[in-house]
N, C-alpha and C positions, 0 to 999 in steps of 0.2 A: 493846437496839438503838435508835439515835437517828438522826435525819436532820439533816445539818449543811449550812448555807450557808457555803461556803468563801470567803475573801477573795481571790479570784482573778478579775480583770476578765473574762477570756475566758469563764469558766464563768458569771459573773454576767450577762453579756450574753445568754447562752443560757438563763438562768433555771434552770440545772441545780443540783440539790442531791444530796448523796451520803450514803449510809448507812454507819454505823460501829458497831462493837461496843464496849460500855462495859465495861472490865475491872472485876473485883470491887473492886479497891482504889480506884477512882474513882467508884463508883456513888453514894455518899452526897452527892457535891458536884455532880451533874449533873442539870439540869432544863432546861425550855424557857427559852432566853435565856442560858444559861451560855456563857461564852467559853472555847473549847477550842483545842487544837492537834492537828492530824491529819496522818497521812502522805499524801502525794500525789506520785506519780511521783518517788520517791526523795528528797523533801524534806519538811520539816514546815511547814505553813501554818496560819494562824489561821482560825477560823470560829466560827459561832454555832449552837447547838442550836436548831432550829426545830420539832422534833417528837420525842416519845419513844414507846417501845413500838411502833415501826414494823415492818412486815413487808417484808423485802427481796425482790427478784425471786428466783424459784427458780434454784438452781444457782450463786448468787453467794456467794463466801466473803468475809465482811466482815473488814476490817482493824480493829484496835482503836484507840481514841483514844490519843494519845501523852501528853497532859497536860491538866489543867484550869487555865486561866489565872486565872479568878475569876468573880465575879458579873457579869451583863450585864443587858440590858433585861428588864423583867417580861414574862410571857407575853402580856398584853394589848397591850404595845407591839410585841412580835414580830409579832403578828397585824396590828397597824396598819401595820407596814412593808410587808407584802404588799399592802395596799390602796394605800398611798402610792406604791409602785413602779409600780402600775397607773395611778394617778391622774396621775403626772407622767412616765410612760413612761421610767423610769430604772432604774438598778441598785439592787436591794434592799440590797446590801452597803453602799452609801453611807448609807442610812437606818439600818441596824443600827449602823453606826459612829457616827452622830450620837446614837444612843440609848445608847451605851456609856460607861462611865466613862473619864476621861482616863488612868488608870493601873489596874493590877491591884488589885481589891478582893477580899481573901480572906475577910473576915468583916464583918458590919455591927454598928455600935454599938447600944445599947438604943434602943427607940422613945421618942419624947417624948410627954408627955401634953398634949394640946391642949385646955385648958380656957378658957372665955371670960374674958378679963381685964377688970378694972373700967374699961371705956371708955364714956364718955357718948356717946350718938348725936350725930353731927355734922350739918352742913347737907346732906350727901349721903345721909343714912340713908334718906329716903323714896324717892329715885330708885333706890338700890341695892335696896331692898325690892321695888320694882316690877320691876326687872330680874331679880332672882332668881325672882320669881313667873312671869315670862314664859319663863324657862329659856333662851331664845335672844334676847338683848337687845343692842342697840347703844346705849350710853349716851353721848350727845353732851355733852361737857364743854367749857368754854372753854379756849383754849390755855394760859392762865396758871394754870389750876386745878392745884393740887398733886395728882398722882395718888395720893399717900399718903392724902389725905383720903378718897378713894373706896375704895382697896384695904383700908384698915383696917376699913371697915364690913363687908367680906366676911370678911377673915381673922380678925376678932375672934370670929366665930361658928363657924367651921369651918376645917379645914386646907384651904389653897387653893393651886392652881398658878397662879403669876403669870408671864406672859411679857412681856418688854419688847424694844424694838428695839435697845438698846445696853447694853453692860456697865456703863457709868457710871450709867445710870438704875436698873439692877437692884441695884447695890450701894447706891445712895442709898435705895431702897425698903427694902432689907434692914436698913440702919441705923435707919431710921425705925420699922420694925415691932419691932425689938429694944428700942428705947426704950419701946415700949408693952407690953413683956413678952410679946410673941407669939413662940412658938418658930419660928425661921426657919432654913432651909438655903439657902445661896446656891450656885448652879451656875456653873461646873463643880466648884469646889474642894470643896464639901460634898456630893459625889455620894453617898457612903456614908451620911451622916446623913440625906439626903433619902430614900434607899432604905429606911432603917430605919422611916420612917413617923412620923406624929404631928406633923409640922412643915409650916408654910407654905413652899413651895418657890418661890424667885424666881430668875430668870435671863434672859439675853438670848435671841436667836432659838432656840438649841439647847434651851432649857428646854421647848419644846413636846414634845420627846422625853425629857425628864428623868423620873426616878422620882418618883412622888407617890402612894404607896399610901394608900388610904382618903381621898383628896381629896374634899372636898364641893362644890367649885366651881372653875371656871377663869376667870381674868381676863387679858385681853390689853390691855396699855397701848399707846396710840398705834397702834391697829390699822391705820391708814392708812399708816404709815411704811414706806418701801421697805426699811428695814433688816430687816424681818421676812421678806424673801424671799431665799432662798439663790441666789446668783448662779451657782454651778456647777451643772452637770447632775447629778442631777435638781433643777430649780429649785423646790423645794417652798416653800410659804408657811406660816409659823408659825401665823398665825391660822386658816388652814383646817385644819391638822393639829390644833390645839388644839380647834377646834369639833367636828371629827369624833371626837376622843378623848372630849370631854364627852358627845357624843351616845351613844357606845357605853357609857359608864359611867352614863348616865341622870342626869347632874348638870348644874346650870345653867352657862352660859357667858356672860360679859359682855365685850363689846368696848368699850373706852374710846377715844374719838377726838373731836377738835374738828371734824373734817371727814371723816366716814366715806365710804367709796367706795360706788359703786352696787352692787357685788357684796355688800358688807356690809349695805347697806340692804335688798337682796333676801333676804338670809339670815335676818335677825332683826328683832325689833320695835324700833322707834326709841323711846327714852326721852330726852326733852329737858328741860332745866331751865327755870325761869322766864326770860323774855326778859331781864330786868335782870341776873340772875345770869350768863347766858351773855354778855351784852354787856360786862360788866366784864372778861371774860377776853381780849377782843380789843383790841389797841392801836389808837390813833388812826391814821388813814391819810390822808396827803396825796398827791394825784395831780398830777403835773406833766405837762401835755400837751406832748409834744415837737413836735407839729405847729406850735405857735406859737413855737418857739424859733429862734434864729439858727442856720442850718445850719453856719456857720463855727465855732460853739462845740463841735461834736462832742457827746460824751456829757455834757460838763460845762457845763451852762447857767448863766446868771446867777443863777437862783433857788436854786442849790446853794451859792453863795458864802457866804452868811450861816450856813447849817447847818454847813458844813465848818470855817469859821473859829471857830465857837463850841465846837468840840471841845476837851476838856481831858483831862489824864491820869486824872481821876476820873469824867469823863462822856464816854465814848468814842463815836465815830461808826464804825459798821461799814458798809462799802460792798461790795455783792455784784455780781459780774459773771461770769455763767456763759458760758464760751466753748467747752466741750467737749461734743460730741454734741448740739448744738442746731441749730436751723434756720438755713439761709442765707437771711436775710431780704431782701426787696425793698421799697423805698418809692418813692413818687412824688417826682420832683425838683421838680415845680411846687407841689403842695399839702402834701407831707409825709405823706400817708395811707399806711398799710400796705397791701400787696397780699396779699389773703387769698382763700381758696376760698369761693365762695358756698354750696357744698353742706355742707362740714364745718367751715368756719372755720379751716382749717389754713393753713400758710405755702405760698406758691407759689415755684417756682424755674424757671429757664430750662429748656425742654424739652431732653432729651438728643438729640433728632433734629437739633439744630443750627438749627432755624427760629426764628421770633420768638415762638412760642407759650410759654405758661407751663403748668407741670405741678404739681399739688398733691402734696406729699410724704406727705400723710396718706391720701388716698383715691384718688389717681392720676388725677383728672380733668384735662383739658387745655382751656385757653381762650386767647383772644387776649391779647397782652401790652399791656394798657391799664390805666390807673388807673380804679377803680370810682367814685371820687369826682368827678374832674374830666375824665376822658376823655383825659388826656395819655398819650403813649406813651414819655415819658422816665422811665425807672425807674433807680434806683441801688441797689447792693448795700450792706448795712450790715455792717461788720466791726469788731471791736475785740478787745483782749486785755488781760489783767490787768497784764502788765509795762509796756506802753506807758501805760495809764491811770494806773498808780501814779506815774510820773514827772510826768504832767500834774497829778495831785492835789497833789503836793508843791508845785508852783509856784503852784497856785491857793489852797491852804490855808495856805501859808507856814509849814509845819511838817513834820517827818518823817512818812512813811506806811509802815506795815508791811504786807507781803504775806503772805497765808496761803492755801495750797492743800492739797489732799488728800495730795500727795506729800511735803509737808514735815512732819517729826516734831518732837517737842519742844514747848516752851512757846510761848506767844504773844509776839510782839514787844511792847515796852513803849510803842509809839507811841500817840498820842491817836486816830489814824485808822488803821483796818485795812481792807484791801481783799483780796478773794479770791473764789474760786468759792463755791458754797453750802456747801463744807466749813467755811468760817469760822463759819457758823451753828451748827455742831456742836462747835466748839472753844471758843467764848466761854461764860462762865457765864450761867445763866438767873436771872431775878428782878431786882428793882429795886436790889439791892445785892450785889455780889460780894465776893470776898476783898479785904482792905485798902481797903474803901470804893470800889473801882473798879466802875462799872456801865456799861451800854450805854445811851446816851441816845437815839440815833437809828440806825435801820437804813435804808440807802439801796439801792434796787435800780436800778442805772443803766440797764439795758436789759431791762425786764420783758417786752417783746414776744417775746424769745427763749424765754420760758417759756410764754406764752399761745399761741404759734403753733408750738410744738415738734411735730415729725412723729410724735407718739404719740397714740393715741386717748385716753390718760389725761392729756393735757396740762393740761386745766383742773383736774383733781383735784390733780395734782402742783404746779401753780402756787399753788393755794389752800393746800396743805400748807406751801409755803415761807413764805407770809404768816402762817400759824399758828405756824410755828417762830419767826419773828421776833417775833410777839406774846408768845410765851412768854419769849424772851430779855429783852424790854422790861418784862415784868411786867404786861401787860394795859393796861386803860384808864388806870389810875393811874400807869403808868410813863412810858416815852418814846413816840416816834412813829415810824411807818414812812413813808418817802418813796419813791414809785414813779414812775419816768419811763417814759412809754408814749405810743404813738401810737394806742392803743385805750382811751381813758379811760372808755368806756361798757361795757367788757367785763363780763360777769356775775361773773367772779372778783373784780374790784375792788369791784363793788357788794356782793357777799357779805361781803367783809372789812370794808367801811365800815359795813354795817348789822349785822354779827355774825350773819348768817343764811346758813349753808351751803346751805340748800335752794334758794337762787337759782341755785347752780351745778348741783346735782343734778337739778333740774327741767329745765333747758335741756339738760344733758348727756344725760339719759335719752332725750329726744326725738331727739337726734342719733344716739345709739347704736342706737335702735330703727330709725331710717331707714336706717342703714348696716349693720344686722345685726351689731353688735359686742357683745362681752360687756358686761353679763350676759345679753343677749338670746340670744347664741350662745356656743359654746366655741371657743377658738382656740389653735392650737399653731404654734410657729415651728420650722422645720427648717433647719439650716445645717451647713456642713462641706464635705467633699469633693463636688464637683459630680456625679461619676459615682454616688456612693452616694446622694446626694439624689435623683437621677433614678430610680434603681432603687427607692428607698423610696416615692417619690411614685407610681410606676407601680403598686405593690402597693396603694396607698391609693385611687387614683382610681376604681376600679370599684365601691367599696362604697357601699351605699345611705346617703344622708344626708351624704356626705362631699363637700366642695368644696375643690379645690386651687387656690390663687392664686399665681401666679408661675411660675418664680423671678424675683425682682427683686433686683439687686445681690447675687446668690448666696444669697438667702434665699427659701424657699417658706413659705407659710402654708397651714395645713389648718384648715378650719372645719366645724363640725357643729352641729346644733340644741342639743345639750347635751353635758356631759362624759361621760355614759355611752356615747353613740354614738362620740364622738371617741376616748376612751381604749380602748374595745373595738377600734376600727379600728387604732389604733397598736399594741396588744398583738398583734393578729392579724398585722400586717405584720412585727413583730419588730424588734429592734435590729440595725443593720448589724454584720457580723462585724468 
């Protein structure tokens, strides 16, 4: 007799699991994690075996399993899904699905023999050795550092689970490890080979749930990257899953990042390279102070003319202009200074009450609508868009300009100048020389204030991550340069990128988070959806010790607790809405 979690949303929301009888003909292929089909209300549904040798309630006559689909997640991963469903207040079936193969796996190939290949220690051997010794380490690498140089130092000694934020990066690492004669399985296509064991397993976000029997270490590449967070509910984070998995297996976990987040710095020991090594990984940064520019020029000031007209088909200029989901910015008409919150340094907007007050979109504080620099009450809204600026760029640069956005598929335009949202930074090739000799010479951020003042408490971390991504594309200090247009030239993010020292951001940001009681000082959950159900759920949460409910604001409520144990226990007690 086995217990099965069936892939039915209504039952998953209730956390219900059903018991079934295993027929004699199927017993050889059934264990914890096996994917099966079971009868339920006159139909056959898929499910996962989560326990064996169970004892059903008295007087219950069990129905038999209908069929065995194939191998599924290993028992330790099945157990991990129960924890993750609690940790992110979501359906366990979604996590079991993430840990399952893309198709039916009837049998596994032979295991590989993971012997140390003849690889000479590289420049990162010492840092990796320190990270392995620490067991929970955050290895800060320069943005232009090839992650293969670090991963190979771990994978050459032991079978390793490697998690990356993108499919392209995981495949590039797999190719590099194979060239070094290290046995590799790339997820999801090599799921069966990975489950057989003896191989280093490499994959994108879902690899955090991938099979990696007898793994000796876990490595998360670009641990700061938002691509490691699942956008659908439950919105699990791959680096958190990987770290918890390593803890349960008692193996080292290394997070690689040029700009680790505060949560990651609080989780593990920071291992940083020599200053000169780290500095070479960050591209040169030029800051254009927009407060001094002619307001009639808009986003395209005179200082950009030379940069744009120097673009060639072999030395491209990439222009970034984010316009979706960012702050509605206000600036002073008299002196050009940005209007920011004195408390959290977020962007201010006109109060919804219709008066002349300003409201902070990040912390909610309200103050008078005046400029902090000169005292003027004449403020202007800053708006722009990729399509309009593209036309202006063509007139200014005297050459065709290609537009790139996340919605557009296919290859990149062949133009010497590309403009787009931050999606363009993920579409162009990295390094000093791309295919056919085409490289990126300059990355221009036309309006970086929309990143620095975004209404998110992680705005500074996200902005520094964009500069790190640009540095990787340019190839670091020996490659091209970054041009940033801003009205906040003294912001810690810009200083950190110029000096190749991310601690300039983390130190300031940690103080602000502590003052505002934001993660990692506290734990925070966002509740959105049907207003009536939000109200009912919030009512069940409000009376619990240690729980603070904020909002609703714009249809969203926030629930805060001193730590995740208290927060997740409260959410589990309240239950998911029917």
